[in-house]
C-alpha positions in Angstrom: 0.0 0.0 0.0 1.5 3.4 -1.0 1.9 6.1 1.6 -0.5 9.1 1.5 1.7 11.3 -0.7 2.0 8.8 -3.5 0.0 9.2 -6.8 -1.6 5.9 -7.6 -2.4 4.8 -11.2 -5.4 3.1 -12.6 -3.7 -0.3 -12.5 -3.3 0.2 -8.7 -7.0 1.1 -8.3 -6.3 4.8 -8.3 -7.5 7.4 -10.8 -6.4 7.2 -14.5 -3.7 10.0 -14.3 -1.4 10.7 -17.2 0.5 13.6 -15.5 0.1 15.0 -12.1 1.2 18.4 -13.4 -1.8 20.5 -14.5 -2.0 23.9 -16.4 -4.5 26.7 -15.9 -7.1 26.3 -18.7 -7.6 30.1 -18.9 -3.9 31.1 -18.9 -4.0 32.8 -22.3 -6.7 35.2 -21.2 -5.8 35.6 -17.5 -2.0 35.3 -17.3 1.0 36.4 -19.3 2.5 32.8 -19.2 1.2 29.3 -18.4 0.6 28.7 -14.7 1.4 25.1 -13.7 0.0 23.4 -10.5 -0.9 20.0 -8.9 -4.4 21.2 -8.0 -7.8 21.1 -9.7 -8.0 24.9 -9.7 -5.5 27.6 -10.7 -3.9 29.2 -7.6 -3.9 32.6 -9.2 -7.2 33.0 -10.9 -9.3 30.1 -9.7 -10.1 28.7 -13.2 -10.2 24.9 -13.6 -6.9 23.3 -14.6 -6.2 20.7 -17.4 -3.8 18.0 -18.0 -0.5 19.5 -19.3 0.8 16.3 -21.0 0.5 16.1 -24.7 -1.5 13.1 -26.1 0.7 10.0 -26.8 2.2 9.6 -30.2 1.7 6.3 -32.1 2.9 5.5 -35.6 -0.2 3.3 -36.0 -2.6 6.2 -35.3 -5.4 5.5 -37.8 -7.0 9.0 -37.5 -3.9 11.2 -37.3 -4.0 12.1 -41.0 -7.6 13.2 -40.6 -6.9 15.4 -37.5 -4.0 17.1 -39.2 -6.1 17.8 -42.3 -8.9 19.2 -40.1 -6.4 21.3 -38.1 -5.0 22.8 -41.4 -8.4 23.6 -42.7 -9.4 25.3 -39.4 -6.2 27.3 -39.3 -6.8 28.7 -42.8 -4.4 28.9 -45.7 -0.7 29.3 -45.1 2.2 30.4 -47.2 3.5 26.8 -47.4 0.4 25.2 -48.8 -0.1 27.5 -51.8 -3.8 28.2 -51.2 -3.1 31.9 -50.3 -3.0 33.0 -54.0 -6.2 31.1 -55.0 -9.4 33.0 -55.8 
């Protein structure tokens, strides 16, 4: 049995936690830089926090191509893709 300060993982019967480090979800609007914490609420502004770890990468990701296409479409044309000069 782990002591009180140990973070337990899902395999140990604890919460499914990817990273104990969390980031303020409103940092772009409320702060000049990201605020990191271990708590569920930002200590500076009180906004909820979110997991700061990026999603895992897998070369077998079946939907990665579709996500990247959707992201490019939502960002609009860029200089690199040649769509900026189209009418």
